C-alpha positions in Angstrom: 116.9 109.0 105.6 114.0 107.5 103.6 110.6 108.9 104.2 107.2 107.2 103.6 104.4 109.3 102.1 100.7 108.7 102.2 98.8 109.5 98.9 95.0 109.6 99.2 92.1 110.3 96.9 93.9 108.7 94.0 91.8 107.9 90.9 91.0 104.2 90.7 92.6 104.2 87.3 96.0 105.4 88.7 98.9 103.1 88.1 102.1 102.7 90.2 104.1 104.0 87.2 102.0 107.2 87.0 102.5 107.8 90.7 106.2 107.0 90.5 106.6 109.5 87.6 104.7 112.2 89.5 106.8 111.9 92.6 110.0 111.3 90.6 109.8 114.9 89.4 110.7 115.9 93.0 113.4 113.3 93.7 114.4 109.6 93.9 111.5 107.2 94.5 112.4 104.0 96.3 109.0 102.3 96.0 105.3 102.8 95.2 102.6 100.7 96.7 98.9 101.2 95.7 96.5 99.5 98.1 93.9 97.1 96.7 90.9 95.4 98.3 91.9 91.9 99.4 88.6 90.3 98.3 88.0 92.0 95.0 91.5 93.1 94.0 90.1 96.5 93.1 92.1 99.7 93.9 91.1 101.4 97.2 92.1 104.9 96.0 95.2 105.3 98.2 98.8 104.2 98.5 102.3 104.9 99.7 105.4 106.3 98.2 108.8 105.9 99.8 111.4 108.5 98.8 115.1 108.2 99.6 115.8 111.8 100.7 113.7 113.4 103.4 114.0 117.0 102.0 112.9 115.8 98.5 110.0 114.0 100.1 109.0 117.1 102.0 109.2 119.1 98.7 107.0 116.5 97.0 104.4 116.6 99.8 104.3 120.4 99.5 104.1 120.4 95.7 101.6 117.5 95.3 99.1 118.0 98.2 95.8 119.1 96.6 97.3 118.6 93.1 94.9 117.4 90.4 95.1 113.9 89.1 92.4 112.9 86.6 90.0 115.3 88.2 90.7 114.3 91.8 92.5 116.5 94.3 95.2 114.4 95.9 95.7 114.2 99.7 99.5 113.9 100.2 101.2 113.9 103.6 103.8 112.1 105.7 102.6 108.6 106.4 101.9 107.8 110.1 103.3 104.6 111.6 101.0 101.6 111.1 98.9 100.8 114.1 98.9 97.2 115.4 95.8 95.3 114.1 93.3 94.0 116.5 92.8 90.2 116.6 89.5 89.2 115.2 87.2 86.3 116.0 88.1 83.4 118.2 86.9 82.9 121.8 
């Protein structure tokens, strides 16, 4: 079963291809999504990787948590389910 992985403290210069290559060393990567600021379009320094095999994903998490990427220590762990967003504004 596919597993979604949170990757934090990414360098702002990181590309989806770089992240895909890094995780690809540990197994098949389904997708990579780096999060950007809606208003500025600038990277926010984190993203998500989905890997096909749960065991390979666990191995990638173990191998890459605290790994160095361009001088930054990555924070890698299993992604938590997304919490529902609160409605804003309106009366």
